[in-house]
N, C-alpha and C positions, 0 to 999 in steps of 0.2 A: 760458378763457383763449386757446386757439387759435383760437377763432371771433372773440372780441374783437380780437385782434391782426391778424387778416386783415381785419376790418371797418374798423380804423384805416387800413389802407392803402388803403381805398376800393376794394378789390377788383382793384386793379391790381398788388399785389406778387407776387413770384415764389414759389409755393407748390408743394411736392412732398410726397408721403406714401409710406409703406411700411410693412413688416412684417419685424421681426427675429425669426423663429421660433426662433433658436438660444436667445435669451435671454428669449423670452416676451414680447416688447415690440413695441408699434406706435410708429411715429414720424411727424412731419410738420414741414415747415420753412415759414417765412414770412419771405421776405427773408433777413436774416443770422441768424435765430434757429432754433434746433434744439429740438424738443420731442419727448420720448419718455415714454411710460407703459406700464404692465402692462395688457395687453388682457384677461387673465383675471379680474382683480379687480373692474374697474368702481367704483373708490373715489374717481375723480375727481382723483386726484392726478397731477401732470404735472411732470416735470423739464425744465427749460430750460438749454440752452447757447447762447451767443452768439460769433460770430466778428466780425472787424473790418470793419465797413461793408459789404463785398461781399456781395451775394446768394448763398446756396448753390445751386448748380445740380446737384449729383449727391451721394449719400450711399452709404456701403456699411459693412459689418462684417465684419471679418476676425479670424480667430483669432491671437492674439500668438505669435510664434516663441518657442520656449523660450531662455533664456540672455541675452535682451537686456533685458528690462524685470524689474521686481519680481515676484514670485511672484503677487502680488494682481491684477496685471493680467492677465486672462485673454483680454479682447478688444480690439481696436482699431477705434475709430469714425473712419471716413474721410470727411472733408468737403472737397468741391471748390468753390472759387469761381473766377470768371473769372481771378483773379491768382495763386492761391496753392493749394496742396494741404495739408491740416492732418489730423495724427493726433491722437486723443484716447484717452486710456487708459480702458476700461471695466471697473469691478470689481464682480463679482456676489458676494453673500453670501446664505447660506441663511437660512431662518426659524428662529425659536427652537426649534420642534418638530422641525426638520430634515426636514418634508415638501416644502417648496418651496425647491430650490436657488437660486432667481433671485429670491428675495423682494425684496432690496434691490440698487438699482443706483446705483453712483456714477461720475461722469465726472472724470477726472484729466486736465487739461492737460498737453500735452507739448511746450513751446515750442521745444525743439531739434529737434523733428520736423516742420519745414514746409518747403515747397520752392516755388518759384515755378513757375508753368504755363507760362510763356513764351508767353504769348498765345493758348494753346490752351484753349478752353472744352471741359469734359469733360461728356459727356452721360450716361454710365452706368459703374457701377462694379460688377464682380464679384470674388469673392474664392473661393479654393480652400481646402480643409480643411488644407493643409499651411501656410497662411499667406500665400500668394502674393497679391498685389493688382494686378488689371489694370483699366485705365481706357480708355475710348472717347471719343476727341475729337471735335470737329467738324471736323476736318481729315481725317477718315476713317481714322486711325491708331489702333492700340492701344498702350498704354503700360503699363509695369510700374513700381509704386512700390516701391523696395527701400529697407530700412532695416537698419542695423547699430548695434553699441554705439558706433562712431566711434573711430578710431585713428590718430593722426598727422594727415597731411593729408587722409584721406578724410573726406567728410561723412557725418553720421549717416543721412541721407535724400537719396535721388536718383531721378530719374525718367528711365526708359529708353525709347526709342521701339522696338518690336519689328517693326513692318511697314514699314519704310523703308530704303532702300539708303544708300550713301555719297552719291552724287550728289544724291539728295532732300535728305539732311541738310544739305549744304554750300549748297544753294540755299536752304533755309529759313533758314540762318544769314546769308547775304549778302543775300537779297532779302526784305524785310518782306512780311507777309501782305497789306498794303494794295494793293501793287503786282502781286499775282497775280490774274490774271483767268480762269484756268481753273475749271471747274464742279467743285465738291467735294460727294460725296455723303456726309453725316455718317452714322456709325454711332449708331443711336438705342436699340438693344437687344443685349445680349451675354448668352449663357447658356453656363455651363460643365457639362460632361458628366465628372463626377468619375470614373465607371468606366473610361471610355475615353480619358480626358485629352485631350479636345478641346474646341474653343469654336465655337458658332454665333453669328453675329452677324447683324443685319437693319439695313439703311440706310433712310434716307428714301424712297429710289426703289425700295423694296421688292425690293432685291437681298439674296440670302442668301450669306454667305461661311462657309466651314469652314477652321479652322485646327487644328494638331496641335501638341502639346506633348510628343511622344515617348511611349514605352512607360510611363516611370516618372513622367511629367508634369514632369520637371525639365529637358527639353531645349529647344533654340531653338524659338521660336513659328514655324511654318511654315505658309504659307497653302496649302491644298490646292486649293480650287476656289472659284469664284463663279458663281452661278446668277441670271440676270437675269429670266427669264421663268418662275419656278417657281410664281408665283401663278396663271398661265393655263394650265390643263391643255391648251388647244388648241394652245399654241405649245411645249409641252415634251413630250419623248419619255416614254412610259409602259412601254417595255420589254414590250410585247405584253400589258398588263394593261388596255387601255382598252376594256373591256366595258361596255356599258350607260352610255356617256358622255352627259351632259347636253347638250342641244340648244344650239346657238351662242347666244350673247348678243344681245339686240336693241340697238339703237342707244342706247336709254334706259337700259340696264342698265349701272351703273357697274361697272368693274374691281374685283373683290374684292381686299382689302389683307390682309397678315399681321397679325394681332393678338397672336399667341402662338407661341413656339418652346420646345418641352419635349423634353428627351432622354427616351429610353426604356430602363428598365434592362433587364439581361440577363434578370431574372426574368419581365419581361413578354414579350420576344421576343429571340431569338438572332441575328436577322438583320436586324430593324428597328431603327433607332438613334434616330430622332427622329420627332416628330410636329408638324406645322404646322398652326395652326387659322386660318381665313380668315374675313373680316368677314361672309361669307354663311353661316357655320356649317359649312363643308366642312372636312374633316381630310385632309391628305396624310401619308403615311407615308413616311420616307425611310431609305435606307440609305447608307452610306458606303463600302461595298465594291463592287467591281465584280461579285463573283460572289456568288449568292444560295444560301445553304445553311446547314446547321447547323454548319459549321466556323467561322462567324464568330460569335462570341459574347462570352463573358466573358473569354477569354484574348486580349484585344485587342493584348497586347503583342507577340503573334506575328504579327499582321497588322494593319497601320496603315491608315488610311483613304485611299481613292485618289480618290473622287468623291463627289458629291452628287445622288442619284438617287431619283424617285419610284417606289415600288414598289406602292403601293396607295392607294385613296382610300375615304373614306367620306363619303355625302351628308350634309347637315345634318339634325339631329334634327327630328322631325315637330313641327308647331305643334300647339296646342290640347290639349296634354297636362297635365292639372293634377296638383297634388300631392295628399296624402292617403294613405290606407291602401291602396294598390294593390299587388297582388303578381303582375301579369301582365307579361310581358315583351313589349315593343313592338318589332317588327322594323323596322328603318329601311334594310334592304338594297334598293336598286333603285328607291326612290321618287323621284319628280319632282315638286316642288310649284310651284305657280302663281308667277309672278314678284310678283304683288301680295302674296303671303303669305310672301316670302323673308324670312329672318332678317337682322337688322341687328345684328351682334355688335360691340359697341364694345370689350370687353376679355374675356379669357379666362384661365383657369387650369387647367393639367393637371398631375396628379400621380399616379403609381402606378395608372393604370387609372380614375381619376376625372377628369371635366371639368365645370369650371363656367363658363359663359358669361353675359354681361349682354347681353340682347336689348332692344332699343328699337324693335322693328317695330311695336308697339301705340302709339298716340298718347296714350292715356290715362295708362298706367303701364307703366314697364319691368319686366322680370322676370328672375329668375335661372334658368338651365336647368341642372340637375344630371343629368349623363350617367354611368352605369356599365355595366359588363359584366353583362348579365342572368345571374342564378343558376338561374332556372327551367329544368326541363327538360321540353319538349313533345315528346314522342315519339310516334311512331305505334303502336309496340309498348311493353310494359313494359320498364323499363329493365333488367331483370334478364336479359332475352333478349340484350341486348349486339347488337341488329340495327337499330340507329337509321338513319334515312334520312340521305341526304347533306345534305338541307336542314335537318335537325335539328342537324347540327353546325357550321351557319354562326353567325357572331358576332351574338348578339343583345344588345340594349341595353335597360336601364330608363331612362326619362326622367321627371323630375319638374320642374314649374314652379313657381315660388314669386314671386307678384307683389311687388314691393318699390318703395319710394320713392327716388329717386336712382339713379345709375349706379355700377357697380362701377369703382372705380380699381385695386385689386390684391387678391390674396388669397393666402393661404399655409395650408400644414397646420399643425395644433397639434400639435407634436410631444410624444411621451411623455416623461415624467419620466426622469432617467438611471438610476435604479434599476430601473423597469419596462424600460427600453431594454436595459439590462445583463443582465437575466434572458432577454429574448428573443433577444439576440444569443448568450448562452451555450448556448440551446437550439438555435437553427437555425444556428450557426456553421460547421458543417461540412455542411450540406445544400447540395445542388447549387444554384449561382447565388447563393449567399450567402456563399461562401467569400471572394471577391474585395473585399467591402466593408471600407472602412477606417472608422476613427473619424472622428466620433462615432458612438456606438451609436444615438444618437436618430434620426438621418437614415438610417441603414442598416435600421432597423426599419420605416421608412416603406415600403421596398420589399416587405415581406410583404404589405400590402394588394394588391399587383398579383397575388397567388396567388388572389384572389377571396374572397368572403365565406364560402363553404361551409366551405373546408379550415382557416379561421382563426379563425372566430367564436367558439370555445370557448377560445382564448387571447389574442385582440386585443381592445382595446376598441372602442366605437363611433367610427368615424372622424369627426373634427372638422375643420372648415375655418374660419378667420376671415377674413371679407370686409370689406375697406375700401371704403366707398362715398362718395358726396358728402354723405350724411345721417349718416355716423358708422360705427361698427363694429357687425358682427352676426356670429353664429357659426351655421354650418350644420352640422347633425348628420345623418349618413348612418345610416339605419336598415337593419340587417342582416334577412335573412330570419327569423332567431330572434326578433329583436325585433317584427317583424309578427305571428308567431305568438304570441308572448307577449301582445300587445296583444289578439289574437283571444281568447285565454282569459281574458283580464282583463274583458271585457265580455259582456254577453248576446248573443253571437255565434250565429248561426244555424248548424245543423251542416252546411247545405249549404255555407257559407263555410269551414269546416274541411275538408271533403271537397273543395272547389276547390283549397284550398292543398295538400292531399296529392297531388292530380291535377297540379298544376303543377309541383311540386318532387320528385314520385315518392314512392312509400310509404317507400323507404329512407331517403333525406335527410330527409323529414318526420319519420320516427320517430326519427332520429338528434337532430334539433332538440327534439322532445319529451324526450328522454333528458336533453338539456342543462339543460332548463327543470326537469324533475322532480327531477333530481339537483343542480340548482343549480351548473352547471359553468361558468357564464358568467364574464367578467372582473370583478374585484373591485368597480369602479365600477357594474357593470351587475347584481349579484347581489341586489339588493332584490327578491326575487321573494316574493310573499305564499303562504302555505300553500295557499289555495284554487287558485291558478294552477298551483302545483306539483302538486296532486291532480289537476286537469283534465288537465295534461300526461301524467301517468302513466295515466290511463284512457285517453286518446288513443293511447297507446303500447301498451296492451292491447286496444284495440278491433279485433276482426277485421274490422269492416266498414271500417275505415280502413287497417289494415296488411296485412289478407289472412290466410289461412290457409297453412300447408304443403300443398304440392301436387306432383305429379309434372311434370316438366318435358317439354314436347313432346308431351303427350297431346292436347292440343287441336288440335295441328298435324297430327295423322294423319288421313288420308282414309279413308273407309269403303269398300271396294271391292266391297261386296254388289251384286249385279246382279239383274235381275229373274228370276222363275221360270223354268226352264229355260235361263238363260243360263250363261255359262261364267265362272268366278271365278279369277283369277291369285292370290287371295290379298291379303295386304297387308303392307307393309314392317314388319318386325319391329325394333323400337327399343328399346334398352336403357334401362330406368327409370331415371331419375336424380331424387332428391328436390330440390324447391325450396322453400327455407324462405320464411317470411314477411317481410314489411318490417320486422318488429320486429327479427328476428335480423340482417337487413342493417344496420338503423340501429345496433344495438349494435356491430357489426363496424366500421362506419364512425366511430363516436365513440371505440372502443378503439384503432383503428389512427391516428387522427388525434392522439390523446393520446401513443401512443408512438413515432410516427414520427421525431421528431426525435432519439431517443436510441436505438433498438432495436438497430440494426447498427452503432453507432459506439463506439469505445473509451470506457471510462469515464474512465481516467487519461491523463494525458500527462506528458512530461518537459518542464519549463521550465528553458531554459538563459539565462543573461545575454546580452544583446544583444551581438552580435559575436564570440561564442564558436563554436568549431567544433562541428559537430553530433555528431562522435564522442565529445566529452567528456561527462562525467557531469553530469547536471543534478538538479534538485529534482523529484520525482514529485508532481503535484497532480491534484486532480479537474477534469475537463473542464468539468463543470456548476457553476455558482455554487450558492451555498446558496439563494439566493431561488429560482432556477429549480427545484431539487430540491424545496424546500418547496411552492411552487405546483403542481407537477406531481403531487407526492403526494397533495397535498389533493384534487385533482380526481379522480385515480384512487380514492382512498378513498370519496369521495362516491358516484362511480358504483357501486362495488362494494358500498357499503352499501345503496343504493337497490335494486340487485338483490337482495340477500340478504333484505331486508325484504319484497319482493314474493314471494320463494320462500317465506319462512316465513308469509306470509300466504295463500299458495296464489292468488295473483292472475294473471289472464291465462292463459297455457298452462300455467303451473303448476298452476292449479286443475283446469284441464281434463284433465291428465294424471292428476292425484291422484284424481280422481274416477273414473277407470277401474278403480281397484282398488289394487294394491301400490304405493303410491306411492314407497316407499323403493327398490324396486328399479328403478323407472323414472327417478327423479331422480338416484340415485347409483351404481347398479351395473346389471350386464346381468341380465335374469330376464325371466319371462313377463309378458305384459300380459293381465289378466283383465278382461273386460268387453265391452261390444258392440264387435263387429268385431276383438276382439283373439284370442289363441290362450291356452289353459290347458294345453297339452302340454308346457311348459317350453322350447320352443324360443326363440331369440332372435328379436325381431321383425324384425332386420336381415337375416335369412336366410329369411324366409318367401317363398313364392312363391304368388301367387294368380293362377288362371287365369280368362280372361274367358269366361264361361259363356254368352255370347249365342249361341243356337243357330245363327244365320247365320254365326258366326264360328269354328265348332267346327273346321272343316277347317284354319285357320290355328293356332288354338291348340293342336290336337293335335300338329301338326308341331314346333312350337318354343315352348313357353309363355313368356309375357312376364312379367318380374319386375315386381310391383307392391307397393305398400305400402297399407295401409288408412290412414284418417285418424288413427286411434289411433296407429299405428307411426310415421307422419310426425310427429305431434305429440310422441311421445316422443323421437324423434330430435332434433328441434330443441330441446327442453328440455335433453337431454344436451349438446348443442353450446352453448347458453347459459351451462349450468353450468360447462363447461370455460372458456369465456371469463371467466366470473367469477372463478374460481380463479386464471386467469392474471392478472387484474387484481389481485387480492389479493396474490399473489406478488410483481408488480411493485411496487406500492405499499410493500410491506414491504422490497424490494431497495431503493428510493429512501430509505426511512427509515433503513435501515442506512448507506448511503453518507452521508446527513446526519450521523449521530453519529460515523462515522469521520472525516469532514472537521472536524467541531467540535474534535477532538482532534489535530490535526496530521496528516494522512495520510502526510506525508514520514517522520516520526519512527516512525509505526508500520510503515511499509513496510521500514524499515531492519532490522527484526526477522526478516524473511523470508530464505529463501537465495536464492542466485543464480536458480535455476530458477524458484522461485515469483515472484520479483521480475519477471522476464521476462514470465511469464504474466499478472501483475497489469497491466503495461503494454499488453498486447495484448487484454486482457479486453474483451469488448463487453457491453452491458447484457443482450442476448440471452442470452449464456453465463452470466452471473451469475444470471439468473432460471430458466434450464432445463437447465444442465449441471453434471456432476458437479464439473468444475474450477471452476465458480463456486462451488459449495458448499464445496468445500476452500480456496479463498482466503477466502471470508467466514468461515470457521470459524478460519483463522489469523490474520485481521485481528481478529476478536473476542477471540481469546486475547491478542493483543497489546494490545488496549484494556484487558482485565482485569489484565494485568500493570501497565498503567499506574496502576490504581487500588489494586491490592493488593501492589505492590511496596515496596521499602525507602522510596521517595519518593513514595508513593501520595497522591493528592489526592481521595480520596473513599472510599467503601464500596461493596462488591460489591451490597448491597442497593439502593443509589441507581441504579447503573448497569443493573443486571439488571431492575429494574422497568419501565425504559425500553425495554429489548430485548424483554422479554416482551410488553409491550403493543403495541410498534411492529413488531416483526418475529419473531413466535413460531415462523415455519417455519424460520427461520435460529438461533434461540435458544429451546429448550424448557426444560422443566422440568428434565431431567437435567443440561443445561449450568449451569443456576442452581445446583443443588446442588454440582456439581463446584467451581465457583468459589467457592462459599460455604465449601467445605471447604478451599480453598487460602488463602482469608483467614484461616481460623482456624489453619491451619499457619504462616502468616507471622507472625501475632499470637504463637503458641506459641514460635516460634524467637526471638522478642524478648524472651522471659522466662526467660532462663537462671537468674536468681536466685530465681525462684518456681516451683519444680518442681510443686507442687500445682496451680496455676493453668495451668502447662504441659500438664500430663497431662489436665486438665479440657477444654482447647481441643483437645488430640490426638484425645481421645475423642469430642468433638463431631464433628470432622472424619471420624473413622472411621465414626461412625454415619450420617452423609450420604453417605458413599461406599459403604457397604454396600447401599444402595438402588439405586445405579447402577454397579455394578462393570464392566459391559461398556462403558460410555460413557467411562470415565475413562483419562487417560494415565498407566497405573501405572508405566512406567519412570521418570517424573519425581515422581510423587506419593509413590512408596514410598521413594524416596530422602529425602524430606522426613520421612517417619515414621521412618526408619532413623537420620536425624541426631536426632531426638528420642527414640531408644531405644525407640520404641512400636512392639515387633515383633508385636504381635497383629496390626496393620494389615498389616505387611510380609508376613505369611504368608496371612491370610485373604483380601485383596482379591485377590491374583492367582489365588488358587485359585477363588474364586467366579467370577473372570472365565473361567478355563479351564472351569469347570462349565457357565458360559453358553454357551459355543462348543459345546458338546456336551451340550445339556441332556436328551436321551434316552439318554446313555451309550452310543451307538452304537459308538464305539471301543473301549470296555470289552468290549461284548457280541459285537464281531465283525461288527456290522450295518451298518457305514458304507459307503456308496458308495465304491468304490475310485477314483473320479474326484476325490473331494472328501477322501479319507483324509489325503493329504500336506499339503494346506492347512491343514485344521484341526489336524492333528498340529503342524504348524510354529507355529501361533499358540498352541497349548497350550504348547509348549516355551518359548516366549518368556515365557509367564507363570511357568512353573517356574523360569527363569533368574533372575528377580527374587529369588527366595527363596535360590537358591543363590548368588547374588552377596552377599546380605547375610551368610552364613555364611562366604564367602571373606573378606570385610571384617573380621569378627570374628577370623577365623583370622590375619589378616595379609597375605593373598595381595592383591597390587595396593593396598597400604595408601597409598602415596604419591599415587596417583591420587584415591582416595576422600577422603584428607586435604584436598586442595586443594578438592575440592568441598564438604567440610564447612565449611571456612573461609568459603566465599562465603556460607553461611547462617547464621553467626554463631553456631554451637553448637560447644562444645569437643568435641575428637575423642579427647581422652586417656582410655582406658578401662583400668582396673586388672585383673590377672588374675582376681580373684574375680567382678568383674562381667562379664567377657568369658565365664566358665565359666557364669554364671547366665543370660545372654543366649543363649548357645549351647542350653543346656538347655531354655529357653523356647521357642525356635524348633523344636527338635525335638520338644516335647511337643505343640506347637500342629500340627505337620506331620503327626505320626503319627496325630491324632486326625481328620484329613480322610480321608475314605473314597475314596480315589483311588489305585489300585495303580499306575498308570502314573506318578503323581507320586512315589509311594514308590520306584520303582526309580531315579528320577533322584535323589532324595534319598539313598539309600543308596550309589549310585555315588559321589556328591560328597563325602559323609562318608569314605569308604575314600580317595578320592583326597586329601583334605585331612589325613588320619592322625587321624581323629577315631573309631578303631575301639572304643575303650573306651565312648565316648557311644553309638555305633551299638547295641553289644550291650546296653547299658543301658536305652535308651529305644526301642529298635527296635519296630516293631508286629508283629502277629501273622503278617503275611505275610513277615517277615525271613528265615525259615528256607527257604520256597519260593524266595525270591529268591536267597539263598545257593547253594541246591541248584542252580537253573537257571543260575546265573552260573559256578558250579564246574565242573559236569559236565552239558553241556547235554541229555544222554541218561540222566542218572543216575535211578534210581528212587527214590522216596522211602524214606528210612531210617525203619523202624519201630522204636519204643523196645524192644518186646519182640519177640525173634526167637530161634529156636534155632540152634544150632552148625550144623546141616546146612542149614539155610535159609540162614543167613549165609554159610557156604561156597559155596552155590551162587551167591549174590549176587556174592561176590567174584570168582567165576570168570566171571560176566557183565559184571562192570565191569573187566575187565582191560585196557581201552583205554587208550593213554598219556594221561597228564595233563601240560599244560602248566604252566610255572612261573607264568605270569599266573593260572592258575587256582587254583593252590595258596593264593593268599591268600584266596579266597573260602571253600575247604575249611577251612583253618584258622580262619577266623572261624566257619563253621558248626560245627565241633567245639567251640569256645569257647562258642558260643551254647547247644549241648546241655549243656555243663557248667554254665553259668550257669542254665539252665532245670531241672537235675536229671535230665535224661535221660541216665543213665550209660552204658547198653550202646549207645545211639546214638552217644554221644560216643567210646566206646571203639573202635566199628567205624569211625568216621570217621577216628580216630587210626591204626588199622591200614590203612585204604586209603593214607593219606599216606605211613605208613612202607614200604608194598609198592608204591607207585606206579611205574609204567615211564614212561619218557621217550624219545621219538622221537629226541631230540638228547643225546648223551654229555655235552654240557657242562651239561645242565640236571639230570643224576643227582644226587639228595641224597647227602651223604656219610653214612659209618656213624653218625657221632655225631648227625646229625639223624634217622636213621631210629631210632636207639636212644632218642632223646628222644621220637619219637612212640609207640613200642612202649611205653615206660615209662609214658608217659601213658594209654595204652589200657590197660594193665593195672591201673593205679590206678583208672581210671574203672570197670573190671570189677569190681574187689575192692569198691569203694564201692558198687556196685549190689548185690553180694551181702551187704553188711552191712545195707543198707537193706531188702533183702528178707527177712533173718532178723528184723529188728525189726518188719516188718510182717506177718510170718509169711505171705509170699508167696515160697515157695522159687524160686530161679533155677537153671538148668542150670549146675552147676559145670564142665562140659566146656568152656564158653566162656573161663573164668579159666585152665583148664589149658592150653587151645590158646595162649591169648596169652602165659603164662608160658613154654611151650615155645619159642615163637617168640623171646621174649625172651633166653632162655637160649642158643638157637643164635646170635642175632646177637651177643651177649656173647662168646661162643666165637670168632666170627669177628673181633670187635674185638682179641680177644687175639692170635689168629693174626697179624692184621695189625700188631700192636704188636711181637710177636717179630720178624717180617719186617722191620720198620723198623729194630730194633736190629741185626739181622743185616747188613742193608744198610750201616748206619753203621760197623759193625766192618770189614766188608770193605774200604770206602772208606778208613778210617783205616790198615790194614794195607798197601792198595796204594800208599798215598802214602808210606809209610815205606821206607828202604833195606834193611831186614832182611827176610830171607824169613820166610813165615807158619811158626809153630811151634804149639806145643800149647795155645794159647789156645782152640782149638776142637777137641774131641774128633774130631768127624767131619769134618775140613776138606777131606778128599778128595772129600766129596760136593758142595761148593761151591767150586770150584776158582778161579773168576773173580768179578770184582764184577758183570759183566753178568748172569750167571745169577741172582746176589742180588736185582738190581734188577728182573728180570723177575718173580721170585716176589713180591716186595713189591708191584708193580702188581696182581698177581693177588689 
């Protein structure tokens, strides 16, 4: 259709063409008709839009500003004719499967958005990502097309001249253009630098102009400078960089013209800002800053442009370079070509380090020249030495020539799809030189190609450029080094070609590319790698002839200082031996570091706040990485780790070499001896071996200071261990990414709300490195998993533990192991049991299942919370046994009980054990009613009734005591007995106490009391009473009373009698603690009763007992009874005296011997005695 329309105009119509890379469309105009079609589909469909009569002279595409048009209008098509400017709405819709967001395009006329040009013919249009529209006119001025919704008297659309003053504006209004005779140099090209907010223009007279839009791009347009002779290096200053300048042009040599101006991103250079391509193929690199240095870079808002200065030049690429499968770098530095072989560049396109030029120097057929920065490393020494010469660091380029029919009119990058671009932006958003890029993500990701092929070929697809020439559209695809290597493996390539590839790129880089092919790490569109190619790449990665073997660095550089016979030797330099690993290890390091580089040292979570809010205000915590980015990165890391693990299991490469030396297990996974040729079997670590040079000529040097060297077996084992460490790091990193994906799928902001303030702050500051390698990362991961499980097993749970646990165990086993699975499965059972209050049988079954699961992992469970659930279910067997099992696990060898614990660890372990004991004690306190209100509120939250009748409470206490006493932990028994006495449960203590209760009561009642023997003579008993005459405190009396009651309950009458006697005759250091006579009488009476009972039992069993014990106790009881009578008489006497003294009558014969006690004071003193 397009060709027919052009032929209809007899080839004399106005025709333009271009590419809208934003919407994946190519366009062309013929007179007043505009055609647009999808350049990716090649389906022949072409959409047409016509304007009124006038021929279209300029076309542009701008993003629609928000809030002006309907949401469906995403772009604005700008059409310029000699008489008016027209805006047309462009609506893009996605395909049915959603893979192509620009599948359909519809053009919507906007009749209210037209404006007259006022006689100015526009030559070119450029637009910013903010939606600004700039137009260059043939009058040499720059205009801006502004549009609004329109209100009141304001027009919806207006044209504003940005480069003229008031005087020029008035003259243009008063004097028509027909009567102006001054020469006008029209602007024919205009390029926008989105990063620095500057505009470059080119006029017909080959002048370059620089304009500034301000730091934010919304300031007034300011003209910075205009350079007239920039295309002629002989007439322009070079700032001291005019070395190796080309010879002066002859008279027949035409002056070169500018064919392309392109801005340079900050990722390409921090102090070069633009490149100009001339018609002879030369390139001029410009800066807009007066000073040259690293301070001029991405933060251009701090330093605005001041000039337009040439900093460096590059000669034209060499001719005679053909396309094909070449992988050598062609240096173009300092070459001078004959004039008859000079390039004739008609058009050029530059973007992110790639240059495409249309050359018509050959008469037969024109060609496309593709120039890129060379990736090959041609070093005079191996790259691992880091001593490359200055020449090797020079900029090298690869040049490919492709003969084509027709000449190139324009070209553009094929932008990645929005989903892929968003993934790349999410990964590299915080990387240096990428933070300043604004939307759209598709164009920002183009800048990553400027980093070169080697650092990005694992994540970026092959670069594609669509070229519009006079014969139609064509697509140019740039092969990366890994693509060349893949093609070498795909064919019957000679080994010499593979060796040349390794030599050109270095063993490390080539090995990294072999890994990418073998593990299939390439971009999704390029991942169609056959198994045969993958296996060949794996074999090359393990081929010592290609990647080398580990060796000692610097040994080849040492000079031998041996002299002739009879000469004098000063010895030789002693150099520390350092292992230098093979190219396979270096390639693994390169591949791993490039995968982890965009996330390793950056925070995982960020706080997202609404636009315009204060940074101090709280926001929503979200993951910095998108779900797609984490999925792709995790898949690549998993593929690489799987490949390495398979090679280890198959014992390929160095794995097999080391395994053949002997004890493969000790070499691959732990330190140990290497047994085999060149190894040591004496048990020493190969890392510490010292091998002396036994060359007789070097004995003098080696005897003075032996050199530390490693055998080949030791070096191989060291490299295998290093590779194994990297493999485990990759595995852990992949599991961390999987865990992050799973957490983000369940609303990380909601899960983070369950964390405390301290953990919340740590989560925001947590880097990926810390998540993988630190204890804080493990702690936060455990907390997030716990919150995730609560989401599933809570009252409003939306799944089962089995469902989410399966994903966690398979995807991140190092963060979620089997014990975690059992714990949360038990919690799920308890949640279900709590909801079955009306079905006690089923509730008990579920509680029993949970208990059985937790008994397998007592040390891994959070008992403080889990036992409260069991307590609410009245399942006290778990409340007792689980804490005691955990306490036992903390001291599995019973070192504390045996007194063999390290004093440094005693307090820590004892504190942890006491925390376990307190869980059981708290259950007793709850049943007794201590802290009942607090427990009741907790019980209500679990949905279980808390009311317990007295009979059930007694039963539960008995159950706890019986279970506790059965556990063989004397330290726990002490805590239990003290708690029972504290709660007033003495009867239960005496009834259900264990065999160690007596010893506990004895040690608690009298710390130095000897054990009371059941059978003892009166003499020995008296001796013991004499030894135990130390004062007894009131706090100790309770334990002795319980001990006496314990003896009575156990039938040990003599021991009970003696304990009562001790209590009756106990001494006190404080007079206030002295027991009353009544209390002493009670103790002695019980002692006599127990002694008599012992005698009766002895008579019945025909085991006589010494009667002196009973006589002694009865005698003491008689004396005490007499003392009580005296005390009683004295109290009566005191009362009578007080009554007589209070009456008015004198004392008379009421008391026969009243003369003995004359006053009341004497009576009172006698009473006290």
